[in-house]
SEGUKOL-942048 format. One record per residue (C-alpha): residue in three letters; y, z, x. Coordinates in Angstrom, 2 decimals, padded with zeros to 5 digits. Example, Ala and Ser with C-alpha at 12.3 -4.5 7.8 and 13.67 -1.06 7.14 Angstrom:
ATOM code c2 c3 c1
ATOM ala -004.50 007.80 012.30
ATOM ser -001.06 007.14 013.67
//
This chain:
ATOM code c2 c3 c1
ATOM met -018.05 -001.78 -009.22
ATOM glu -021.03 -003.22 -007.36
ATOM his -022.91 -005.93 -009.25
ATOM tyr -026.64 -006.56 -009.25
ATOM arg -027.58 -008.26 -012.52
ATOM pro -027.45 -012.07 -012.59
ATOM thr -024.71 -012.25 -015.24
ATOM arg -021.45 -013.60 -013.80
ATOM ala -018.41 -015.70 -014.58
ATOM glu -018.00 -018.54 -012.11
ATOM ile -014.37 -019.56 -011.60
ATOM ser -013.73 -023.02 -010.19
ATOM ile -010.59 -022.90 -008.04
ATOM glu -011.04 -026.63 -007.52
ATOM asn -010.83 -027.28 -011.28
ATOM phe -007.87 -024.93 -011.60
ATOM gln -005.94 -026.70 -008.88
ATOM his -006.85 -030.04 -010.46
ATOM asn -005.21 -028.81 -013.66
ATOM ile -002.09 -027.64 -011.80
ATOM leu -001.73 -031.06 -010.20
ATOM ser -002.29 -032.78 -013.56
ATOM phe 000.63 -030.85 -014.99
ATOM leu 002.84 -031.46 -011.98
ATOM asp 002.21 -035.18 -012.44
ATOM his 003.13 -034.76 -016.12
ATOM leu 006.51 -033.18 -015.32
ATOM ser 009.71 -034.65 -013.94
ATOM glu 010.69 -033.63 -010.39
ATOM glu 013.50 -031.45 -011.74
ATOM cys 011.24 -029.38 -013.99
ATOM glu 009.58 -026.23 -012.63
ATOM leu 006.03 -025.21 -013.47
ATOM met 005.48 -021.57 -014.36
ATOM ser 001.85 -020.49 -014.23
ATOM val 001.19 -017.95 -016.96
ATOM val -001.24 -015.35 -015.64
ATOM lys -000.96 -012.70 -018.34
ATOM ala -004.06 -010.92 -019.69
ATOM asp -005.75 -010.98 -016.28
ATOM ala -005.04 -014.71 -016.09
ATOM tyr -006.75 -015.23 -019.45
ATOM gly -009.77 -013.36 -018.14
ATOM his -010.03 -015.40 -014.94
ATOM gly -008.60 -012.77 -012.57
ATOM leu -004.88 -012.03 -012.13
ATOM ile -004.45 -012.01 -008.35
ATOM pro -006.81 -014.86 -007.36
ATOM met -005.43 -017.20 -010.02
ATOM ala -001.79 -016.35 -009.27
ATOM gln -002.35 -017.11 -005.60
ATOM ala -004.23 -020.32 -006.42
ATOM ala -001.44 -021.45 -008.74
ATOM leu 001.26 -020.93 -006.15
ATOM asn -000.83 -022.61 -003.47
ATOM ala -001.25 -025.65 -005.72
ATOM gly 002.45 -026.05 -006.49
ATOM ala 003.50 -023.71 -009.31
ATOM ser 006.85 -022.12 -008.44
ATOM arg 006.93 -019.15 -010.82
ATOM leu 004.58 -016.75 -012.58
ATOM gly 004.70 -015.43 -016.12
ATOM val 003.17 -012.22 -017.48
ATOM ala 003.25 -010.34 -020.77
ATOM ile 003.94 -006.79 -019.59
ATOM val 005.61 -005.18 -016.61
ATOM glu 002.37 -003.58 -015.41
ATOM glu 000.98 -007.05 -014.70
ATOM ala 004.07 -007.98 -012.70
ATOM ile 003.85 -004.79 -010.65
ATOM glu 000.20 -005.53 -009.88
ATOM leu 001.22 -008.95 -008.56
ATOM arg 003.95 -007.44 -006.39
ATOM asn 001.56 -004.80 -005.08
ATOM ala -000.75 -007.64 -004.02
ATOM gly 002.04 -009.07 -001.87
ATOM ile 003.05 -011.95 -004.14
ATOM lys 006.75 -012.70 -003.69
ATOM ala 007.26 -015.62 -006.09
ATOM pro 009.59 -015.14 -009.10
ATOM ile 007.85 -013.30 -011.95
ATOM leu 009.07 -013.19 -015.55
ATOM val 007.92 -010.52 -018.02
ATOM phe 007.85 -012.17 -021.47
ATOM gly 007.61 -009.05 -023.62
ATOM tyr 009.37 -005.75 -024.15
ATOM thr 009.92 -003.52 -021.13
ATOM pro 010.30 000.19 -021.97
ATOM pro 013.18 002.13 -020.35
ATOM glu 010.89 004.13 -018.08
ATOM ala 009.64 000.92 -016.45
ATOM val 013.03 -000.68 -015.76
ATOM gln 013.59 000.96 -012.38
ATOM ala 010.17 -000.10 -011.10
ATOM ala 010.89 -003.67 -012.22
ATOM ile 014.33 -003.91 -010.60
ATOM glu 013.09 -002.38 -007.35
ATOM arg 010.40 -005.09 -007.18
ATOM asp 012.65 -008.04 -008.13
ATOM ile 010.80 -008.58 -011.41
ATOM thr 012.74 -010.63 -013.97
ATOM leu 012.88 -009.09 -017.43
ATOM thr 013.20 -010.55 -020.91
ATOM val 015.80 -008.86 -023.13
ATOM phe 016.65 -009.18 -026.80
ATOM thr 018.28 -005.85 -027.72
ATOM glu 021.52 -004.29 -026.55
ATOM asp 020.03 -000.87 -025.78
ATOM val 017.57 -002.37 -023.31
ATOM val 020.33 -004.34 -021.57
ATOM lys 022.47 -001.19 -021.25
ATOM asn 019.51 000.61 -019.76
ATOM val 019.01 -002.22 -017.26
ATOM ile 022.70 -002.11 -016.28
ATOM glu 022.70 001.65 -015.78
ATOM thr 019.56 001.49 -013.67
ATOM ala 020.78 -001.48 -011.62
ATOM glu 024.11 000.20 -010.92
ATOM thr 022.34 003.40 -009.86
ATOM leu 020.08 001.41 -007.52
ATOM gln 022.99 -000.81 -006.43
ATOM lys 020.60 -003.74 -006.87
ATOM gln 021.06 -006.78 -009.10
ATOM ala 018.65 -007.29 -012.01
ATOM gln 017.71 -010.76 -013.28
ATOM leu 017.40 -011.26 -017.02
ATOM his 016.27 -013.92 -019.49
ATOM ile 017.38 -013.80 -023.14
ATOM lys 014.71 -014.42 -025.78
ATOM val 015.78 -016.54 -028.76
ATOM asp 013.80 -016.45 -032.00
ATOM ser 013.85 -020.06 -033.15
ATOM gly 011.14 -019.65 -035.78
ATOM met 008.21 -017.66 -034.37
ATOM his 009.66 -014.51 -036.00
ATOM arg 008.10 -012.20 -033.46
ATOM ile 010.69 -011.02 -030.93
ATOM gly 014.06 -012.46 -029.97
ATOM leu 017.57 -012.98 -031.35
ATOM lys 017.84 -015.45 -034.23
ATOM gln 021.59 -015.98 -034.53
ATOM val 023.77 -017.49 -031.83
ATOM glu 026.41 -014.86 -032.59
ATOM asp 023.92 -012.14 -031.61
ATOM val 023.19 -013.87 -028.31
ATOM leu 026.90 -014.23 -027.54
ATOM his 027.53 -010.60 -028.42
ATOM leu 024.77 -009.50 -026.04
ATOM leu 026.26 -011.58 -023.22
ATOM his 029.89 -010.63 -023.77
ATOM gln 029.14 -006.92 -024.09
ATOM asn 027.22 -006.85 -020.84
ATOM thr 029.12 -008.40 -017.93
ATOM ser 028.17 -006.03 -015.12
ATOM pro 027.99 -007.65 -011.66
ATOM phe 024.64 -005.91 -011.32
ATOM ile 022.94 -008.19 -013.83
ATOM lys 022.38 -011.90 -013.54
ATOM trp 021.74 -013.90 -016.69
ATOM glu 019.29 -016.30 -015.11
ATOM gly 017.66 -017.83 -018.15
ATOM ile 017.30 -018.28 -021.88
ATOM phe 014.14 -019.25 -023.72
ATOM thr 012.23 -019.48 -026.97
ATOM his 008.60 -019.86 -028.02
ATOM phe 007.04 -022.47 -030.31
ATOM ser 004.63 -021.36 -033.00
ATOM asp 003.13 -024.71 -034.05
ATOM ala 003.31 -027.00 -031.03
ATOM asp -000.47 -027.41 -031.05
ATOM gly -000.36 -028.94 -034.53
ATOM glu -000.26 -032.68 -035.10
ATOM asp 002.82 -032.55 -037.34
ATOM pro 005.88 -032.23 -035.07
ATOM thr 008.32 -031.25 -037.83
ATOM tyr 008.46 -027.48 -037.30
ATOM thr 008.45 -027.74 -033.51
ATOM glu 011.36 -030.16 -033.68
ATOM gln 013.21 -027.76 -035.98
ATOM gln 012.66 -024.92 -033.54
ATOM phe 013.80 -027.08 -030.63
ATOM glu 016.97 -028.13 -032.42
ATOM his 017.79 -024.51 -033.24
ATOM phe 017.22 -023.49 -029.62
ATOM leu 019.37 -026.35 -028.30
ATOM his 022.17 -025.32 -030.68
ATOM val 022.03 -021.75 -029.34
ATOM val 021.95 -022.94 -025.73
ATOM glu 024.84 -025.38 -026.14
ATOM thr 026.99 -022.75 -027.84
ATOM val 026.16 -020.13 -025.24
ATOM glu 026.87 -022.41 -022.30
ATOM ser 030.17 -023.64 -023.75
ATOM ser 031.29 -020.06 -024.38
ATOM tyr 029.66 -018.07 -021.58
ATOM gly 028.76 -020.50 -018.83
ATOM his 025.75 -022.24 -017.34
ATOM met 022.27 -020.80 -017.87
ATOM pro 020.24 -021.88 -014.82
ATOM val 016.76 -021.77 -016.37
ATOM lys 016.31 -022.98 -019.95
ATOM his 012.72 -023.12 -021.17
ATOM cys 010.78 -023.43 -024.41
ATOM cys 007.48 -025.24 -023.75
ATOM asn 004.12 -023.48 -023.83
ATOM ser 000.92 -025.35 -022.92
ATOM ala 000.85 -027.37 -026.14
ATOM ala 004.50 -028.38 -026.03
ATOM thr 004.29 -029.18 -022.33
ATOM ile 001.50 -031.65 -023.06
ATOM ala 002.79 -033.13 -026.30
ATOM tyr 006.61 -033.03 -026.02
ATOM pro 007.87 -034.20 -022.59
ATOM ser 011.42 -034.50 -023.96
ATOM met 011.47 -030.72 -024.48
ATOM his 010.54 -029.72 -020.92
ATOM leu 014.11 -028.73 -019.93
ATOM asp 014.35 -026.76 -016.64
ATOM met 010.90 -025.16 -016.69
ATOM val 007.65 -025.12 -018.64
ATOM arg 005.34 -022.15 -019.15
ATOM val 001.72 -023.29 -018.98
ATOM gly -000.99 -020.75 -019.65
ATOM val -004.30 -021.53 -021.32
ATOM ser -004.31 -025.20 -020.34
ATOM leu -004.16 -024.40 -016.63
ATOM tyr -007.61 -022.94 -017.21
ATOM gly -008.80 -026.25 -018.65
ATOM leu -008.50 -025.41 -022.33
ATOM tyr -006.72 -027.79 -024.68
ATOM pro -004.58 -026.24 -027.44
ATOM asn -005.82 -029.01 -029.73
ATOM glu -008.39 -031.79 -029.34
ATOM his -005.85 -034.57 -029.94
ATOM met -004.19 -033.62 -026.63
ATOM glu -007.24 -034.62 -024.58
ATOM glu -005.93 -038.20 -024.53
ATOM ile -002.66 -037.16 -022.89
ATOM ile -003.74 -035.12 -019.85
ATOM asn -006.99 -034.66 -017.94
ATOM leu -008.07 -031.03 -017.64
ATOM lys -011.24 -029.35 -016.40
ATOM gln -012.59 -026.04 -017.73
ATOM val -012.30 -023.41 -015.02
ATOM met -014.67 -020.65 -016.20
ATOM ser -018.43 -020.83 -016.66
ATOM leu -020.50 -017.87 -017.89
ATOM lys -024.01 -017.77 -016.44
ATOM thr -027.02 -015.47 -016.27
ATOM ala -030.81 -015.49 -015.90
ATOM pro -033.62 -014.10 -018.10
ATOM val -035.04 -010.67 -017.37
ATOM met -038.10 -011.18 -019.59
ATOM ile -039.86 -014.03 -021.37
ATOM lys -042.49 -013.26 -023.99
ATOM thr -044.31 -014.88 -026.87
ATOM val -043.26 -013.68 -030.31
ATOM arg -045.47 -014.52 -033.29
ATOM pro -044.58 -015.25 -036.93
ATOM gly -043.85 -012.04 -038.79
ATOM glu -042.50 -010.31 -035.68
ATOM pro -038.73 -009.83 -036.14
ATOM ile -036.38 -010.12 -033.19
ATOM ser -033.56 -007.65 -032.44
ATOM tyr -031.70 -005.28 -034.75
ATOM gly -031.81 -005.66 -038.50
ATOM lys -034.82 -008.03 -038.56
ATOM ser -032.43 -010.96 -039.04
ATOM phe -034.74 -013.52 -037.42
ATOM glu -038.49 -014.11 -037.44
ATOM pro -040.07 -017.17 -035.80
ATOM glu -042.05 -019.50 -038.04
ATOM thr -044.45 -020.41 -035.24
ATOM pro -045.41 -018.66 -032.00
ATOM ser -042.26 -018.86 -029.91
ATOM lys -041.28 -018.25 -026.30
ATOM ile -038.33 -015.85 -026.33
ATOM ala -036.17 -015.11 -023.28
ATOM thr -034.08 -011.97 -023.03
ATOM leu -030.74 -012.34 -021.24
ATOM pro -028.87 -009.40 -019.66
ATOM val -025.57 -010.05 -021.41
ATOM gly -024.17 -008.80 -024.71
ATOM tyr -021.11 -007.96 -026.71
ATOM ala -020.08 -005.24 -024.25
ATOM asp -019.53 -008.13 -021.83
ATOM gly -017.48 -010.11 -024.36
ATOM trp -020.43 -012.23 -025.54
ATOM ser -019.65 -011.72 -029.20
ATOM arg -022.06 -010.34 -031.79
ATOM ser -020.74 -013.05 -034.12
ATOM leu -022.86 -015.53 -032.13
ATOM ser -026.02 -013.93 -033.54
ATOM asn -028.43 -016.52 -034.97
ATOM gln -025.93 -019.37 -034.64
ATOM gly -024.75 -019.79 -031.07
ATOM glu -026.53 -021.76 -028.37
ATOM val -026.81 -021.77 -024.59
ATOM thr -027.96 -024.43 -022.12
ATOM ile -030.70 -024.53 -019.50
ATOM asp -030.49 -027.54 -017.19
ATOM gly -028.58 -029.36 -019.92
ATOM gln -031.07 -028.50 -022.68
ATOM arg -029.84 -026.40 -025.57
ATOM ala -031.55 -023.19 -026.64
ATOM pro -030.57 -021.24 -029.79
ATOM ile -029.64 -017.57 -029.91
ATOM val -032.17 -015.76 -032.10
ATOM gly -031.64 -012.36 -033.65
ATOM lys -028.58 -010.17 -033.33
ATOM val -026.67 -010.14 -030.06
ATOM cys -026.98 -006.60 -028.70
ATOM met -024.49 -004.59 -026.67
ATOM asp -026.16 -005.52 -023.38
ATOM gln -028.78 -008.16 -024.19
ATOM thr -029.21 -011.46 -026.03
ATOM met -032.41 -013.29 -027.01
ATOM ile -032.82 -017.06 -026.97
ATOM asp -035.66 -019.36 -028.05
ATOM val -036.92 -021.36 -025.05
ATOM thr -040.20 -022.58 -026.57
ATOM his -039.26 -026.19 -025.86
ATOM ile -038.20 -025.57 -022.24
ATOM glu -040.85 -025.49 -019.54
ATOM glu -039.01 -023.50 -016.85
ATOM val -036.13 -021.08 -017.36
ATOM lys -034.31 -019.88 -014.26
ATOM glu -030.54 -020.10 -014.85
ATOM val -028.86 -020.00 -018.25
ATOM thr -025.31 -021.24 -018.89
ATOM leu -023.69 -019.59 -021.87
ATOM phe -020.62 -021.80 -021.61
ATOM gly -019.18 -024.08 -018.98
ATOM asp -017.92 -027.56 -018.19
ATOM arg -019.14 -029.90 -020.92
ATOM asn -018.92 -032.79 -018.43
ATOM glu -021.82 -031.08 -016.67
ATOM gly -023.86 -030.74 -019.86
ATOM ala -022.77 -027.20 -020.71
ATOM ile -021.48 -025.89 -024.02
ATOM ser -017.68 -025.72 -023.94
ATOM met -015.68 -022.58 -024.59
ATOM gln -014.20 -024.40 -027.58
ATOM glu -017.62 -024.75 -029.19
ATOM val -018.37 -021.07 -028.61
ATOM ala -015.02 -020.23 -030.24
ATOM glu -015.90 -022.30 -033.30
ATOM his -019.12 -020.30 -033.77
ATOM met -017.06 -017.10 -033.46
ATOM asn -014.43 -018.36 -035.93
ATOM thr -011.69 -017.87 -033.36
ATOM ile -009.88 -019.77 -030.57
ATOM his -011.07 -020.37 -027.03
ATOM tyr -008.15 -018.28 -025.72
ATOM glu -009.92 -015.22 -027.12
ATOM val -013.33 -016.23 -025.74
ATOM ala -011.93 -016.30 -022.19
ATOM cys -010.05 -013.03 -022.58
ATOM leu -013.05 -011.21 -024.04
ATOM ile -015.22 -011.52 -020.94
ATOM gly -015.22 -007.94 -019.69
ATOM lys -014.64 -006.30 -016.35
ATOM arg -018.31 -005.51 -015.76
ATOM val -018.94 -009.28 -015.48
ATOM pro -018.07 -010.21 -011.89
ATOM arg -015.84 -013.22 -011.24
ATOM ile -017.28 -015.49 -008.59
ATOM tyr -014.64 -017.84 -007.13
ATOM lys -015.89 -021.21 -005.97
//
């Protein structure tokens, strides 16, 4: 798609690489950094961010679905890639052919992988998912993990890793995370004493990587925080991160609206005094949520301007009566530069900043700087 309107998401590669280096400094030399680039790198752009991560020192990439891994391989990226989620049988051959590492947690999937690998005469690399308390996917009991390993000893599969996922590592109470970690360690110790060494043991997401250095093990999986977003505000004291994405635009019209003249759909806002209203070419079809209607704000040269009226599919109105000149508008960006943070936008939307980043749609161009 060619782009002509002024709305764009600016992606700071410099800030992203700063965050990579901050995490590398936070890890021991023996611990690998996996850059999680699922969901189009949290809306930042899969291929550019994967390449930037590897250039800055990440050694592996993590994705949610096999389609994302294939896209990375098709772009010429050769680094190890782990698919965290379920891979359907029809995708197994494509994954093995491209040296994509798969997560398994059911016997039928492992059998399918073995059959495909033997047909291709090519070894497949697998990681076992342990459910230590997230209760989403994975094997809960150590007996189930051992059964999966002992039933599947084909030379065409390599059990490279074992991992779990924490559900509350961003909370300030460590109790549940510690319980999950202890359960995972018990599974790992039993597996290694019975089956043999697992080369890559991992359990830390962004939050746990920041808050629990003793849990880093062989590798950490850092996603949202590589993009400068803290899982919780109390973690800002531990590591220095810079927000990577800024959403910017420019007004297409500025007009005076008088009292009694409602703005946008549903007549939800009427100015009390004559007001200068700017219309921005961005709306909920771009991921700029309708829930920001009449409560969100934007900045213009560091000055805040409120959103007035309902956010439309393609346009948003702001009150700029108090601002003399309006050229560029920042919807969110680096708060160190006077912008509104993605976290603040998320609070207005009653969600998390992860979702704000992922919502920004494909018709908003990413400009890499």
